[in-house]
C-alpha positions, 0 to 999 in steps of 0.5 A: 516608245515615242518621241519625248521632246524638251521645249526651253523657253528663254527668259534672261534671269528667270531662267534659273527656274528652268535650271533648278528644273532641269536640275530636279529632271538630272537628279531622277535620271530622265533623259528626252531624245530632242531638246530645243531651247530659245535664248537662255533655255539655250544654254540650259539645254546645253549644260542639261544634254551634259547632265553637268548640275554645277553649270546650271547652278553656277550660270544660272545662280551665280554669275547671272547677277555678277555685276560683270553681267548686267548694268553699269559695269558692261554698259561701260567695258562693253557699251551695252548694257549686258555682259556677254562678252564677261559671260561667253568670251570669259567666264565660259571659256575661262573661269568654268571650261564649258566644254562643249565636247560632252555636248557633242557626245550626248545622245539627245539630240538638241537645236538652240535658235537663232536669227541672222541679221545678214538672212533675216530669217531664223536658225537652227543650230544642232549641237554637231554645229556649236563652234568651240569659241561659243560663238553661236551660243553667244548669238543665241542669247544676244537679245536686240540692243541688250547686246553687239549681233555676234559674227560667224562665217558668213551670219551676224547672228542675235537671239531667236527669240525675236521670232520664236520664244516658245519653240513648240513646233521645233519639237512637233516638227522632228516628230515627237509624241510628248514634249514638256515643256518649260517656261519661266513666266508665272501663271499671271504673266501678260505679253505686252505687245512691243514698244515705241520705243523698241520698235523705232530703236531696233529700226535704226541700230539694225536697218533691218524690216524683218526683224521690225516686223517679227517684233510687231508681232512677238507678243502674238506668236507667244500666245499663238505657242502657249494655244498649241501648249494648250491644246496638246496638253489637252491631248495628253500629249505634253506638260506645262511646267511653269513657276507657281509663284512670282518671285520678282525676279526679271529678265535683267534683274534680280540678287544672288538670293532671289535668283537661288530661291528661284532656282529652288522653287523650279526643283519644288514645282517638281517635287509637287508634281513628280508622280505626274511628270514622271508619270507621263514621262514614262519614269514611274 
């Protein structure tokens, strides 16, 4: 048997879809040798490696649309549009008691991607390197301009999605023979180039040319990564799961009912492709 890899895109609130898929996989006792996640995919990956369906549901469906997480409330309290302090410093640590000891004991190797503003490079952090204060996990989910870069030791971190959105190359580099790839946009999604407003605002905020250069080619990188996934599918080495329909959930917008529907869609899409999915993963 070769190695199987789990590849997770981010997507903010759209990550409720991934949470639904991962819940279905846990219910069907599916395991992987390796997993890699970006942004919201990093958090979902950690919850999956802990085999904790409650974490997946609570974070992805209940708390993502919380007024303390997105909108005016965090803008007033944290001076940013997204309440990363609320999510990581209070919710995960104090409310749902997100325990990384369970993650470290998992047999699954994982990596999450972070962009280090101090080195202008993406770093791939393993489960053993994650800190109990969740600083690195917080940094991995902090989007440019939506939150403050997270300091940790000698680094200053933000979402690795500025350079890598569908981290299929990491799964290939790990030596996986098969890859289950989960993205959070439906088939009709079109990624547009970064706007001049985003580029100019980021330039003023971070004074980091490598970051700006990465944002300029971000849409090209996305399609390059998706093309790799398409080629692997043709070779029978990858299986792509994505929402079968657009429920209107955006990165930063979606109410609890819409997120619940998206979560359930993740489970339903897996059920509709059950034989194909389990056969591909050697569980048939």
